[in-house]
N, CA, C and O atoms as a printed pandas DataFrame, in Angstrom:
     atom_number atom_name residue_name chain_id  residue_number  x_coord  y_coord  z_coord
0              1         N          MET        A               1   -7.131   43.288   10.310
1              2        CA          MET        A               1   -6.811   43.344    8.630
2              3         C          MET        A               1   -7.237   41.925    8.094
3              4         O          MET        A               1   -6.905   40.741    8.146
4              5         N          ASP        A               2   -8.120   42.720    7.578
5              6        CA          ASP        A               2   -7.903   41.411    6.364
6              7         C          ASP        A               2   -7.395   40.707    5.521
7              8         O          ASP        A               2   -7.272   41.192    4.397
8              9         N          SER        A               3   -6.967   39.439    5.751
9             10        CA          SER        A               3   -6.181   38.541    5.554
10            11         C          SER        A               3   -5.975   38.349    3.932
11            12         O          SER        A               3   -5.037   37.832    3.325
12            13         N          GLY        A               4   -7.282   38.999    3.411
13            14        CA          GLY        A               4   -7.477   38.601    1.892
14            15         C          GLY        A               4   -6.168   40.282    1.212
15            16         O          GLY        A               4   -5.614   40.148    0.120
16            17         N          SER        A               5   -6.005   41.184    1.782
17            18        CA          SER        A               5   -5.893   42.465    1.679
18            19         C          SER        A               5   -4.397   42.465    0.508
19            20         O          SER        A               5   -3.444   41.760    0.840
20            21         N          ARG        A               6   -4.354   42.845   -0.105
21            22        CA          ARG        A               6   -3.223   43.030   -1.290
22            23         C          ARG        A               6   -2.271   44.128   -0.549
23            24         O          ARG        A               6   -1.127   43.690   -0.673
24            25         N          THR        A               7   -2.236   45.312    0.138
25            26        CA          THR        A               7   -1.785   46.630    0.729
26            27         C          THR        A               7   -1.838   45.993    1.764
27            28         O          THR        A               7   -2.808   45.483    2.324
28            29         N          PRO        A               8    0.084   46.035    2.250
29            30        CA          PRO        A               8    0.008   46.295    3.664
30            31         C          PRO        A               8   -0.017   47.656    3.916
31            32         O          PRO        A               8    0.200   48.616    3.177
32            33         N          PRO        A               9   -0.332   47.573    5.142
33            34        CA          PRO        A               9   -1.597   49.053    6.493
34            35         C          PRO        A               9    1.148   49.231    6.310
35            36         O          PRO        A               9    2.200   48.593    6.274
36            37         N          ASN        A              10    0.417   50.806    6.281
37            38        CA          ASN        A              10    2.064   51.874    6.096
38            39         C          ASN        A              10    2.640   51.305    7.899
39            40         O          ASN        A              10    3.641   50.617    8.100
40            41         N          HIS        A              11    2.167   51.565    8.440
41            42        CA          HIS        A              11    2.626   50.938    9.858
42            43         C          HIS        A              11    3.822   49.917    9.579
43            44         O          HIS        A              11    4.939   50.291    9.939
44            45         N          CYS        A              12    3.730   48.953    9.112
45            46        CA          CYS        A              12    4.257   47.827    9.652
46            47         C          CYS        A              12    5.742   48.018    9.319
47            48         O          CYS        A              12    6.057   49.046    8.721
48            49         N          THR        A              13    6.569   47.234    9.610
49            50        CA          THR        A              13    7.489   46.787    9.503
50            51         C          THR        A              13    8.296   45.603    8.831
51            52         O          THR        A              13    8.235   44.471    9.313
52            53         N          LYS        A              14    9.117   45.909    7.616
53            54        CA          LYS        A              14    9.226   45.151    6.433
54            55         C          LYS        A              14   10.384   44.799    5.897
55            56         O          LYS        A              14   11.351   45.433    5.475
56            57         N          VAL        A              15   10.036   43.342    6.017
57            58        CA          VAL        A              15   11.387   42.666    5.810
58            59         C          VAL        A              15   11.470   42.153    4.523
59            60         O          VAL        A              15   10.450   41.778    3.943
60            61         N          PHE        A              16   12.841   42.079    3.884
61            62        CA          PHE        A              16   12.626   41.804    1.863
62            63         C          PHE        A              16   13.655   40.510    2.389
63            64         O          PHE        A              16   14.420   40.112    3.268
64            65         N          LEU        A              17   12.859   40.158    0.810
65            66        CA          LEU        A              17   13.906   38.632    0.218
66            67         C          LEU        A              17   14.393   39.046   -1.033
67            68         O          LEU        A              17   13.580   39.432   -1.873
68            69         N          HIS        A              18   15.212   39.032   -1.206
69            70        CA          HIS        A              18   15.710   38.854   -2.649
70            71         C          HIS        A              18   15.701   38.039   -3.267
71            72         O          HIS        A              18   15.591   36.827   -3.082
72            73         N          ARG        A              19   15.910   39.102   -4.700
73            74        CA          ARG        A              19   16.247   37.902   -5.797
74            75         C          ARG        A              19   17.251   36.642   -5.559
75            76         O          ARG        A              19   17.957   36.798   -4.563
76            77         N          ASP        A              20   17.449   35.491   -6.230
77            78        CA          ASP        A              20   18.944   35.039   -5.754
78            79         C          ASP        A              20   18.876   34.739   -7.166
79            80         O          ASP        A              20   17.873   34.174   -7.601
80            81         N          TYR        A              21   20.145   35.159   -8.181
81            82        CA          TYR        A              21   20.693   35.040   -9.337
82            83         C          TYR        A              21   21.190   34.034   -9.907
83            84         O          TYR        A              21   21.273   33.813  -11.115
84            85         N          ILE        A              22   21.646   33.189   -8.733
85            86        CA          ILE        A              22   22.636   32.261   -8.824
86            87         C          ILE        A              22   23.014   31.837  -10.034
87            88         O          ILE        A              22   23.946   32.103  -10.793
88            89         N          ASP        A              23   21.631   30.764  -10.060
89            90        CA          ASP        A              23   21.802   30.150  -10.636
90            91         C          ASP        A              23   21.101   30.393  -12.179
91            92         O          ASP        A              23   21.078   29.580  -13.103
92            93         N          GLY        A              24   20.464   31.957  -12.149
93            94        CA          GLY        A              24   20.641   32.227  -13.524
94            95         C          GLY        A              24   19.620   33.734  -13.172
95            96         O          GLY        A              24   19.491   34.208  -12.042
96            97         N          THR        A              25   18.999   34.275  -14.393
97            98        CA          THR        A              25   17.842   34.795  -14.643
98            99         C          THR        A              25   16.745   35.027  -14.121
99           100         O          THR        A              25   16.209   36.058  -13.715
100          101         N          GLY        A              26   16.318   33.509  -14.181
101          102        CA          GLY        A              26   14.765   32.509  -13.387
102          103         C          GLY        A              26   14.739   34.278  -12.365
103          104         O          GLY        A              26   15.424   35.242  -12.025
104          105         N          ILE        A              27   13.292   33.617  -12.296
105          106        CA          ILE        A              27   12.713   34.611  -10.730
106          107         C          ILE        A              27   12.732   33.256   -9.638
107          108         O          ILE        A              27   11.751   32.524   -9.764
108          109         N          LYS        A              28   13.490   32.949   -8.845
109          110        CA          LYS        A              28   13.624   32.853   -7.767
110          111         C          LYS        A              28   13.704   33.579   -6.474
111          112         O          LYS        A              28   13.640   34.715   -6.945
112          113         N          PHE        A              29   13.799   33.768   -5.173
113          114        CA          PHE        A              29   14.018   34.539   -4.236
114          115         C          PHE        A              29   14.258   33.748   -3.186
115          116         O          PHE        A              29   13.461   32.863   -2.876
116          117         N          GLN        A              30   15.687   34.031   -2.334
117          118        CA          GLN        A              30   16.037   33.572   -1.766
118          119         C          GLN        A              30   15.384   32.925   -0.411
119          120         O          GLN        A              30   14.427   33.483    0.126
120          121         N          ASN        A              31   15.844   31.947    0.015
121          122        CA          ASN        A              31   15.202   31.440    1.193
122          123         C          ASN        A              31   15.851   31.069    2.730
123          124         O          ASN        A              31   15.479   30.319    3.632
124          125         N          LYS        A              32   17.097   32.050    2.540
125          126        CA          LYS        A              32   17.569   32.618    4.137
126          127         C          LYS        A              32   16.764   33.119    4.558
127          128         O          LYS        A              32   16.088   34.038    4.096
128          129         N          PHE        A              33   16.643   32.093    6.420
129          130        CA          PHE        A              33   15.831   33.089    7.271
130          131         C          PHE        A              33   15.802   34.554    7.663
131          132         O          PHE        A              33   16.821   35.068    7.201
132          133         N          PRO        A              34   15.363   35.092    8.056
133          134        CA          PRO        A              34   14.906   36.152    8.057
134          135         C          PRO        A              34   15.726   36.310    9.956
135          136         O          PRO        A              34   15.531   35.194   10.437
136          137         N          SER        A              35   16.232   36.911   10.691
137          138        CA          SER        A              35   16.210   36.488   11.508
138          139         C          SER        A              35   14.946   38.331   11.954
139          140         O          SER        A              35   13.898   37.895   12.428
140          141         N          GLU        A              36   14.921   39.035   11.926
141          142        CA          GLU        A              36   12.938   39.871   11.663
142          143         C          GLU        A              36   12.578   38.634   12.127
143          144         O          GLU        A              36   12.099   38.783   13.251
144          145         N          LEU        A              37   12.582   37.008   11.659
145          146        CA          LEU        A              37   11.329   36.900   11.047
146          147         C          LEU        A              37   11.961   35.247   12.547
147          148         O          LEU        A              37   11.656   34.081   12.299
148          149         N          GLU        A              38   12.717   35.594   13.777
149          150        CA          GLU        A              38   13.000   34.082   14.622
150          151         C          GLU        A              38   11.848   35.077   15.675
151          152         O          GLU        A              38   11.572   36.201   16.095
152          153         N          GLY        A              39   11.494   33.651   15.669
153          154        CA          GLY        A              39   10.484   33.292   16.995
154          155         C          GLY        A              39    8.810   33.480   16.453
155          156         O          GLY        A              39    7.833   33.000   17.028
156          157         N          LYS        A              40    8.787   34.560   14.818
157          158        CA          LYS        A              40    7.880   34.647   14.557
158          159         C          LYS        A              40    6.291   33.470   13.382
159          160         O          LYS        A              40    5.105   33.246   13.141
160          161         N          ILE        A              41    7.996   33.140   13.094
161          162        CA          ILE        A              41    7.467   31.746   12.616
162          163         C          ILE        A              41    8.270   30.709   11.976
163          164         O          ILE        A              41    9.095   31.090   11.146
164          165         N          GLU        A              42    8.155   29.302   12.255
165          166        CA          GLU        A              42    8.790   28.707   12.269
166          167         C          GLU        A              42   10.466   28.255   10.921
167          168         O          GLU        A              42   10.830   27.082   10.997
168          169         N          ARG        A              43   10.558   28.360   10.802
169          170        CA          ARG        A              43   12.436   27.979   10.404
170          171         C          ARG        A              43   11.777   27.073    8.433
171          172         O          ARG        A              43   11.658   27.412    7.256
172          173         N          ASN        A              44   11.573   25.894    9.289
173          174        CA          ASN        A              44   10.612   25.161    8.475
174          175         C          ASN        A              44    9.737   25.306    7.546
175          176         O          ASN        A              44    9.843   24.551    6.579
176          177         N          GLN        A              45    8.431   26.483    7.567
177          178        CA          GLN        A              45    7.431   26.703    7.025
178          179         C          GLN        A              45    7.567   27.340    6.977
179          180         O          GLN        A              45    6.494   27.912    6.784
180          181         N          PHE        A              46    8.520   28.173    7.011
181          182        CA          PHE        A              46    8.902   29.641    6.169
182          183         C          PHE        A              46    9.759   29.347    4.810
183          184         O          PHE        A              46    9.864   29.811    3.675
184          185         N          GLU        A              47   10.352   28.213    5.670
185          186        CA          GLU        A              47   11.353   27.229    3.899
186          187         C          GLU        A              47   10.054   26.506    2.711
187          188         O          GLU        A              47    9.988   26.518    1.482
188          189         N          GLN        A              48    9.317   26.031    3.588
189          190        CA          GLN        A              48    8.454   24.992    2.612
190          191         C          GLN        A              48    7.528   26.458    1.542
191          192         O          GLN        A              48    7.745   26.248    0.348
192          193         N          THR        A              49    6.884   27.395    1.703
193          194        CA          THR        A              49    6.182   28.472    1.627
194          195         C          THR        A              49    7.442   29.038    0.405
195          196         O          THR        A              49    7.336   28.779   -0.794
196          197         N          ILE        A              50    8.016   29.434    0.700
197          198        CA          ILE        A              50    9.518   29.873    0.266
198          199         C          ILE        A              50   10.360   28.667   -1.207
199          200         O          ILE        A              50   10.952   29.223   -2.132
200          201         N          ASN        A              51   10.305   27.823   -1.183
201          202        CA          ASN        A              51   10.694   26.529   -1.950
202          203         C          ASN        A              51    9.484   26.569   -2.956
203          204         O          ASN        A              51    9.544   26.640   -4.183
204          205         N          THR        A              52    8.254   26.501   -2.064
205          206        CA          THR        A              52    6.543   26.323   -3.140
206          207         C          THR        A              52    6.597   27.628   -3.920
207          208         O          THR        A              52    6.789   27.451   -5.123
208          209         N          LEU        A              53    6.497   28.678   -3.602
209          210        CA          LEU        A              53    6.891   30.264   -4.341
210          211         C          LEU        A              53    8.339   29.150   -5.676
211          212         O          LEU        A              53    8.229   28.685   -6.811
212          213         N          ASN        A              54    9.256   29.186   -4.857
213          214        CA          ASN        A              54   10.208   29.124   -6.022
214          215         C          ASN        A              54    9.740   28.778   -7.173
215          216         O          ASN        A              54    9.594   29.526   -8.139
216          217         N          GLN        A              55    9.312   26.835   -7.069
217          218        CA          GLN        A              55    8.830   25.634   -7.535
218          219         C          GLN        A              55    7.659   26.703   -8.653
219          220         O          GLN        A              55    7.460   26.811   -9.863
220          221         N          MET        A              56    7.352   27.057   -7.936
221          222        CA          MET        A              56    5.459   27.617   -8.381
222          223         C          MET        A              56    6.380   28.579  -10.461
223          224         O          MET        A              56    6.218   28.456  -11.675
224          225         N          TYR        A              57    7.477   29.616   -9.206
225          226        CA          TYR        A              57    7.417   30.502  -10.492
226          227         C          TYR        A              57    8.438   29.875  -11.057
227          228         O          TYR        A              57    8.963   30.577  -11.922
228          229         N          VAL        A              58    9.108   28.461  -10.867
229          230        CA          VAL        A              58    9.892   27.792  -12.310
230          231         C          VAL        A              58    8.499   27.511  -13.499
231          232         O          VAL        A              58    8.487   27.902  -14.666
232          233         N          GLU        A              59    7.544   26.832  -12.883
233          234        CA          GLU        A              59    6.706   26.228  -13.089
234          235         C          GLU        A              59    6.653   27.589  -14.767
235          236         O          GLU        A              59    7.054   27.724  -15.923
236          237         N          ALA        A              60    5.887   28.219  -13.740
237          238        CA          ALA        A              60    6.292   29.494  -14.703
238          239         C          ALA        A              60    6.892   30.251  -15.800
239          240         O          ALA        A              60    6.596   31.245  -16.464
240          241         N          GLU        A              61    7.538   29.677  -15.759
241          242        CA          GLU        A              61    8.536   30.119  -16.241
242          243         C          GLU        A              61    9.161   29.245  -17.735
243          244         O          GLU        A              61    9.840   29.486  -18.733
244          245         N          THR        A              62    8.366   28.034  -17.056
245          246        CA          THR        A              62    8.998   27.045  -19.007
246          247         C          THR        A              62    8.588   27.164  -19.521
247          248         O          THR        A              62    7.423   27.560  -19.569
248          249         N          LEU        A              63    9.606   26.772  -20.585
249          250        CA          LEU        A              63    8.904   26.559  -21.949
250          251         C          LEU        A              63    8.858   24.767  -22.346
251          252         O          LEU        A              63    9.644   23.821  -22.387
252          253         N          GLY        A              64    6.732   25.174  -22.700
253          254        CA          GLY        A              64    6.779   23.717  -23.799
254          255         C          GLY        A              64    6.269   23.926  -24.475
255          256         O          GLY        A              64    6.219   25.067  -24.932
256          257         N          GLY        A              65    5.507   22.805  -24.984
257          258        CA          GLY        A              65    4.327   22.857  -26.104
258          259         C          GLY        A              65    3.451   23.935  -26.086
259          260         O          GLY        A              65    3.202   24.925  -26.776
260          261         N          ARG        A              66    3.104   23.457  -25.161
261          262        CA          ARG        A              66    1.477   24.552  -24.713
262          263         C          ARG        A              66    2.242   26.801  -25.511
263          264         O          ARG        A              66    1.891   27.724  -26.245
264          265         N          THR        A              67    3.658   26.255  -24.338
265          266        CA          THR        A              67    3.889   27.407  -24.618
266          267         C          THR        A              67    3.274   27.885  -26.350
267          268         O          THR        A              67    2.242   28.300  -26.877
268          269         N          TYR        A              68    4.719   27.486  -26.739
269          270        CA          TYR        A              68    4.543   27.358  -28.588
270          271         C          TYR        A              68    3.592   27.735  -29.122
271          272         O          TYR        A              68    3.488   28.607  -29.984
272          273         N          CYS        A              69    2.572   26.896  -28.494
273          274        CA          CYS        A              69    1.655   26.347  -29.168
274          275         C          CYS        A              69    0.505   28.223  -29.274
275          276         O          CYS        A              69    0.211   28.925  -30.241
276          277         N          GLU        A              70    0.225   28.345  -27.887
277          278        CA          GLU        A              70   -0.289   29.434  -27.472
278          279         C          GLU        A              70    0.703   31.138  -28.523
279          280         O          GLU        A              70    0.322   32.275  -28.799
280          281         N          SER        A              71    1.769   30.506  -28.720
281          282        CA          SER        A              71    2.686   31.775  -29.064
282          283         C          SER        A              71    2.363   32.163  -30.431
283          284         O          SER        A              71    2.413   33.320  -30.847
284          285         N          CYS        A              72    1.854   30.607  -31.459
285          286        CA          CYS        A              72    1.568   30.599  -32.624
286          287         C          CYS        A              72    0.200   31.555  -32.893
287          288         O          CYS        A              72   -0.127   32.640  -33.374
288          289         N          PHE        A              73   -0.353   30.378  -32.243
289          290        CA          PHE        A              73   -2.122   31.431  -32.066
290          291         C          PHE        A              73   -2.705   32.859  -31.627
291          292         O          PHE        A              73   -3.860   33.272  -31.522
292          293         N          ALA        A              74   -1.526   33.415  -31.424
293          294        CA          ALA        A              74   -1.766   34.509  -31.037
294          295         C          ALA        A              74   -0.547   34.999  -31.790
295          296         O          ALA        A              74   -0.141   36.046  -31.287
296          297         N          CYS        A              75    0.231   34.567  -32.907
297          298        CA          CYS        A              75    0.965   34.656  -33.894
298          299         C          CYS        A              75   -0.509   35.230  -34.523
299          300         O          CYS        A              75   -1.127   36.266  -34.279
300          301         N          LEU        A              76   -0.840   33.918  -35.583
301          302        CA          LEU        A              76   -1.916   34.023  -36.371
302          303         C          LEU        A              76   -3.320   34.985  -36.049
303          304         O          LEU        A              76   -4.053   35.134  -37.026
304          305         N          THR        A              77   -3.589   35.394  -35.254
305          306        CA          THR        A              77   -4.550   36.174  -35.006
306          307         C          THR        A              77   -4.355   37.918  -34.562
307          308         O          THR        A              77   -5.081   38.759  -34.030
308          309         N          ALA        A              78   -2.556   37.882  -35.269
309          310        CA          ALA        A              78   -1.586   39.316  -35.093
310          311         C          ALA        A              78   -2.276   39.790  -33.426
311          312         O          ALA        A              78   -2.708   40.930  -33.255
312          313         N          TYR        A              79   -2.287   38.825  -32.388
313          314        CA          TYR        A              79   -2.086   38.876  -31.059
314          315         C          TYR        A              79   -3.688   39.949  -30.872
315          316         O          TYR        A              79   -3.758   40.961  -30.175
316          317         N          LEU        A              80   -4.908   39.310  -31.770
317          318        CA          LEU        A              80   -6.015   39.985  -30.667
318          319         C          LEU        A              80   -6.647   38.677  -30.105
319          320         O          LEU        A              80   -7.834   38.480  -29.845
320          321         N          ALA        A              81   -5.501   37.754  -29.964
321          322        CA          ALA        A              81   -5.977   36.641  -29.188
322          323         C          ALA        A              81   -6.271   36.639  -27.807
323          324         O          ALA        A              81   -7.106   36.161  -27.039
324          325         N          TYR        A              82   -5.029   37.525  -27.780
325          326        CA          TYR        A              82   -4.983   37.409  -25.532
326          327         C          TYR        A              82   -5.482   38.641  -25.387
327          328         O          TYR        A              82   -5.155   39.171  -24.325
328          329         N          LEU        A              83   -6.491   39.584  -26.431
329          330        CA          LEU        A              83   -8.100   40.108  -25.039
330          331         C          LEU        A              83   -8.672   38.954  -25.697
331          332         O          LEU        A              83   -8.595   38.983  -26.925
332          333         N          CYS        A              84   -9.148   38.090  -25.250
333          334        CA          CYS        A              84   -9.523   37.124  -24.923
334          335         C          CYS        A              84   -9.291   35.839  -23.904
335          336         O          CYS        A              84  -10.031   35.198  -23.158
336          337         N          MET        A              85   -7.416   35.775  -24.372
337          338        CA          MET        A              85   -7.842   35.099  -22.907
338          339         C          MET        A              85   -6.049   35.385  -22.310
339          340         O          MET        A              85   -5.367   36.372  -22.586
340          341         N          ASP        A              86   -5.690   34.361  -21.571
341          342        CA          ASP        A              86   -5.073   34.576  -20.224
342          343         C          ASP        A              86   -3.887   33.614  -20.934
343          344         O          ASP        A              86   -4.156   32.458  -21.262
344          345         N          THR        A              87   -2.567   34.187  -21.137
345          346        CA          THR        A              87   -1.332   33.253  -21.348
346          347         C          THR        A              87   -1.198   32.763  -20.684
347          348         O          THR        A              87   -1.869   33.168  -19.735
348          349         N          TYR        A              88    0.029   30.951  -20.189
349          350        CA          TYR        A              88   -0.215   30.370  -19.581
350          351         C          TYR        A              88    1.320   30.815  -18.514
351          352         O          TYR        A              88    2.161   29.999  -18.138
352          353         N          TYR        A              89    1.319   32.199  -18.239
353          354        CA          TYR        A              89    1.951   32.482  -17.481
354          355         C          TYR        A              89    1.357   33.492  -16.709
355          356         O          TYR        A              89    1.644   33.668  -15.525
356          357         N          GLU        A              90    0.529   34.174  -17.343
357          358        CA          GLU        A              90    0.049   35.234  -16.582
358          359         C          GLU        A              90   -1.303   34.094  -15.208
359          360         O          GLU        A              90   -1.669   34.059  -14.033
360          361         N          LYS        A              91   -1.534   33.263  -16.827
361          362        CA          LYS        A              91   -2.199   32.052  -15.000
362          363         C          LYS        A              91   -1.419   31.194  -14.254
363          364         O          LYS        A              91   -1.600   30.415  -13.318
364          365         N          CYS        A              92   -0.725   31.471  -14.771
365          366        CA          CYS        A              92    0.285   30.700  -13.154
366          367         C          CYS        A              92    1.019   32.100  -12.981
367          368         O          CYS        A              92    2.023   32.275  -13.672
368          369         N          LEU        A              93    0.562   33.228  -12.025
369          370        CA          LEU        A              93    0.936   34.044  -11.628
370          371         C          LEU        A              93   -0.075   34.553  -10.675
371          372         O          LEU        A              93    0.223   35.250   -9.705
372          373         N          LYS        A              94   -1.877   34.005  -11.127
373          374        CA          LYS        A              94   -2.605   33.998  -10.619
374          375         C          LYS        A              94   -3.605   32.842   -9.743
375          376         O          LYS        A              94   -4.636   32.560   -9.133
376          377         N          LYS        A              95   -1.973   32.402  -10.423
377          378        CA          LYS        A              95   -2.220   30.776   -9.231
378          379         C          LYS        A              95   -0.720   31.467   -7.955
379          380         O          LYS        A              95   -0.765   31.433   -6.725
380          381         N          ILE        A              96   -0.083   31.771   -8.441
381          382        CA          ILE        A              96    0.858   31.944   -7.063
382          383         C          ILE        A              96   -0.123   32.852   -6.411
383          384         O          ILE        A              96   -0.565   32.645   -5.280
384          385         N          ASN        A              97   -0.424   33.781   -7.096
385          386        CA          ASN        A              97   -1.404   35.121   -5.780
386          387         C          ASN        A              97   -2.169   34.320   -4.685
387          388         O          ASN        A              97   -2.024   34.466   -3.471
388          389         N          ARG        A              98   -3.264   33.183   -5.505
389          390        CA          ARG        A              98   -3.931   32.304   -4.471
390          391         C          ARG        A              98   -3.502   31.688   -3.617
391          392         O          ARG        A              98   -3.855   31.442   -2.464
392          393         N          TYR        A              99   -2.161   31.258   -4.637
393          394        CA          TYR        A              99   -1.398   30.821   -3.657
394          395         C          TYR        A              99   -0.424   31.735   -2.495
395          396         O          TYR        A              99   -0.175   30.984   -1.551
396          397         N          ILE        A             100   -0.168   32.308   -2.409
397          398        CA          ILE        A             100    0.225   33.875   -1.300
398          399         C          ILE        A             100   -0.773   34.206   -0.306
399          400         O          ILE        A             100   -0.921   34.314    0.911
400          401         N          GLU        A             101   -1.285   34.297   -1.221
401          402        CA          GLU        A             101   -3.764   34.792   -0.070
402          403         C          GLU        A             101   -4.176   33.469    0.885
403          404         O          GLU        A             101   -4.791   33.423    1.951
404          405         N          GLU        A             102   -3.602   32.454    0.086
405          406        CA          GLU        A             102   -3.892   31.197    1.192
406          407         C          GLU        A             102   -3.118   30.866    1.882
407          408         O          GLU        A             102   -3.440   30.390    2.971
408          409         N          GLU        A             103   -2.251   30.950    1.632
409          410        CA          GLU        A             103   -0.547   30.994    2.921
410          411         C          GLU        A             103   -1.361   32.540    4.161
411          412         O          GLU        A             103   -1.718   32.745    5.321
412          413         N          ASN        A             104   -1.276   33.031    3.180
413          414        CA          ASN        A             104   -1.513   34.550    4.306
414          415         C          ASN        A             104   -2.905   34.170    5.611
415          416         O          ASN        A             104   -2.957   34.277    6.836
416          417         N          LYS        A             105   -3.653   33.808    4.787
417          418        CA          LYS        A             105   -5.412   33.218    5.452
418          419         C          LYS        A             105   -4.480   32.136    6.684
419          420         O          LYS        A             105   -4.815   32.239    7.864
420          421         N          ASN        A             106   -3.402   31.199    6.323
421          422        CA          ASN        A             106   -3.704   30.383    6.714
422          423         C          ASN        A             106   -2.234   29.991    8.033
423          424         O          ASN        A             106   -2.059   29.488    9.143
424          425         N          VAL        A             107   -1.903   30.287    7.528
425          426        CA          VAL        A             107   -0.152   31.157    7.934
426          427         C          VAL        A             107    0.038   31.077    8.474
427          428         O          VAL        A             107    0.146   30.289    9.414
428          429         N          PHE        A             108    0.430   33.105    7.706
429          430        CA          PHE        A             108    1.238   34.383    7.588
430          431         C          PHE        A             108    0.351   35.331    8.978
431          432         O          PHE        A             108    1.003   35.953    9.817
432          433         N          VAL        A             109   -0.648   35.296    8.991
433          434        CA          VAL        A             109   -1.569   36.797    9.548
434          435         C          VAL        A             109   -1.530   36.000   10.491
435          436         O          VAL        A             109   -0.447   36.165   11.054
436          437         N          PRO        A             110   -2.408   34.824   11.230
437          438        CA          PRO        A             110   -2.057   34.086   12.805
438          439         C          PRO        A             110   -1.549   34.314   13.409
439          440         O          PRO        A             110   -1.815   34.360   14.610
440          441         N          ARG        A             111    0.243   34.785   12.469
441          442        CA          ARG        A             111    1.325   34.939   13.211
442          443         C          ARG        A             111    1.796   36.388   13.635
443          444         O          ARG        A             111    2.620   36.722   14.487
444          445         N          GLY        A             112    0.911   37.249   12.661
445          446        CA          GLY        A             112    1.295   38.361   12.897
446          447         C          GLY        A             112    1.850   38.727   11.759
447          448         O          GLY        A             112    2.774   39.536   11.845
448          449         N          LEU        A             113    1.357   38.135   10.116
449          450        CA          LEU        A             113    3.022   38.622    9.355
450          451         C          LEU        A             113    2.291   38.305    8.267
451          452         O          LEU        A             113    1.478   37.387    8.160
452          453         N          MET        A             114    2.620   39.117    7.453
453          454        CA          MET        A             114    2.466   39.179    6.349
454          455         C          MET        A             114    3.012   39.487    4.685
455          456         O          MET        A             114    3.440   40.531    4.192
456          457         N          LEU        A             115    2.768   37.916    3.979
457          458        CA          LEU        A             115    3.486   38.067    2.767
458          459         C          LEU        A             115    2.463   39.291    1.229
459          460         O          LEU        A             115    1.395   39.899    1.168
460          461         N          ILE        A             116    3.382   39.100    0.512
461          462        CA          ILE        A             116    2.585   40.383   -0.349
462          463         C          ILE        A             116    3.587   40.089   -1.870
463          464         O          ILE        A             116    4.742   39.904   -2.252
464          465         N          ASP        A             117    2.745   40.161   -2.151
465          466        CA          ASP        A             117    3.210   39.226   -4.461
466          467         C          ASP        A             117    3.837   40.007   -4.155
467          468         O          ASP        A             117    3.824   41.017   -3.452
468          469         N          PRO        A             118    4.965   38.996   -5.272
469          470        CA          PRO        A             118    5.774   40.111   -6.165
470          471         C          PRO        A             118    5.605   40.984   -6.799
471          472         O          PRO        A             118    6.382   41.902   -7.062
472          473         N          VAL        A             119    4.260   40.762   -7.224
473          474        CA          VAL        A             119    4.082   41.497   -8.743
474          475         C          VAL        A             119    4.284   42.439   -8.466
475          476         O          VAL        A             119    4.808   43.148   -9.326
476          477         N          GLU        A             120    4.057   42.919   -7.380
477          478        CA          GLU        A             120    3.561   43.906   -7.067
478          479         C          GLU        A             120    4.789   44.528   -6.735
479          480         O          GLU        A             120    4.910   45.698   -7.097
480          481         N          ARG        A             121    6.038   43.823   -5.920
481          482        CA          ARG        A             121    7.562   44.718   -6.572
482          483         C          ARG        A             121    8.438   44.551   -7.530
483          484         O          ARG        A             121    9.658   44.412   -7.615
484          485         N          GLY        A             122    7.757   44.586   -8.061
485          486        CA          GLY        A             122    8.132   44.707   -9.637
486          487         C          GLY        A             122    8.980   43.452  -10.082
487          488         O          GLY        A             122    9.679   43.337  -11.089
488          489         N          LEU        A             123    8.668   42.263   -8.769
489          490        CA          LEU        A             123    9.430   40.517   -9.351
490          491         C          LEU        A             123   10.348   40.967   -9.072
491          492         O          LEU        A             123   11.294   40.359   -9.573
492          493         N          ARG        A             124   10.772   42.192   -8.195
493          494        CA          ARG        A             124   12.553   41.960   -7.672
494          495         C          ARG        A             124   12.051   41.614   -6.498
495          496         O          ARG        A             124   12.234   40.397   -6.544
496          497         N          VAL        A             125   11.400   41.884   -5.182
497          498        CA          VAL        A             125   11.891   40.940   -3.763
498          499         C          VAL        A             125   10.507   39.757   -3.773
499          500         O          VAL        A             125    9.759   39.281   -4.628
500          501         N          LEU        A             126   10.621   39.685   -2.899
501          502        CA          LEU        A             126    9.347   39.058   -1.267
502          503         C          LEU        A             126    9.453   39.895   -0.603
503          504         O          LEU        A             126   10.597   40.351   -0.587
504          505         N          GLU        A             127    8.619   40.470    0.141
505          506        CA          GLU        A             127    8.022   41.527    1.086
506          507         C          GLU        A             127    7.826   40.581    2.117
507          508         O          GLU        A             127    7.940   39.381    1.867
508          509         N          ILE        A             128    7.575   40.943    3.121
509          510        CA          ILE        A             128    7.257   40.616    5.185
510          511         C          ILE        A             128    6.716   41.547    5.355
511          512         O          ILE        A             128    7.401   42.567    5.281
512          513         N          CYS        A             129    5.625   41.664    5.582
513          514        CA          CYS        A             129    5.231   42.622    6.997
514          515         C          CYS        A             129    5.149   42.227    8.380
515          516         O          CYS        A             129    4.424   41.235    8.463
516          517         N          ILE        A             130    5.562   42.568    9.420
517          518        CA          ILE        A             130    5.452   41.733   10.464
518          519         C          ILE        A             130    3.997   43.422   11.312
519          520         O          ILE        A             130    3.942   44.569   11.757
520          521         N          LEU        A             131    3.177   42.137   10.937
521          522        CA          LEU        A             131    1.899   43.564   11.338
522          523         C          LEU        A             131    1.954   44.131   12.339
523          524         O          LEU        A             131    1.811   45.351   12.420
524          525         N          ASN        A             132    2.253   43.090   13.664
525          526        CA          ASN        A             132    2.324   44.002   15.436
526          527         C          ASN        A             132    3.581   43.757   16.379
527          528         O          ASN        A             132    3.709   43.252   17.495
528          529         N          ASP        A             133    4.766   44.528   15.134
529          530        CA          ASP        A             133    6.136   44.422   16.071
530          531         C          ASP        A             133    5.546   45.470   16.868
531          532         O          ASP        A             133    4.917   46.488   16.577
532          533         N          THR        A             134    6.046   44.766   18.322
533          534        CA          THR        A             134    6.416   45.330   19.318
534          535         C          THR        A             134    7.937   46.062   19.448
535          536         O          THR        A             134    8.206   46.935   20.274
536          537         N          ASN        A             135    9.142   45.344   18.146
537          538        CA          ASN        A             135   10.153   46.435   18.855
538          539         C          ASN        A             135   10.010   48.060   17.586
539          540         O          ASN        A             135   10.835   48.764   17.004
540          541         N          ARG        A             136    9.202   48.039   17.632
541          542        CA          ARG        A             136    8.905   49.531   16.526
542          543         C          ARG        A             136    9.507   50.866   17.042
543          544         O          ARG        A             136    9.153   51.381   18.103
544          545         N          ARG        A             137   10.446   51.388   16.209
545          546        CA          ARG        A             137   10.513   52.090   17.175
546          547         C          ARG        A             137    9.744   53.704   16.651
547          548         O          ARG        A             137    9.668   54.639   17.448
C-alpha cells in the first residue's frame, strides 16, 4: 500500500480517537493510548504525534493580526480574494495533512498502521487503521 495514500483499505481494523472537549470546542484529540495499539507502536511515539497534531490545530485556530488583515482584505474585495488565495486556516490544514503523510511514511506504515486525516472525518475523530491485523474476525 502506498504510504501517501489518503484512503485506507476497506479491510483494516479501525481505532478512533475522539475529540477532547474538556478545554472547550477547539480541535483537540484525546491522547489516551488505545489498547488496540499495544505492541504495535511505542506509547511515547504515539503521544508525541497526537500532541503535535493538537498543537498544530491550536495554531490553525489562533486569531491574530494576520487573520484579521486577511478577513478585512476579503471583505474589501467582496470575498473574491478567496478565489485566488488560501486562507491561513486552509494553509494550516494543508500543513497538517503533510505532517500526517510524513508520519505515515516514517512511523505508522512501517509498523502496520495508518493515520487518516481528521478532515476526511469532519474533524470529529482521528482514525488509525491497523493494516496487517492478524486478530481480525
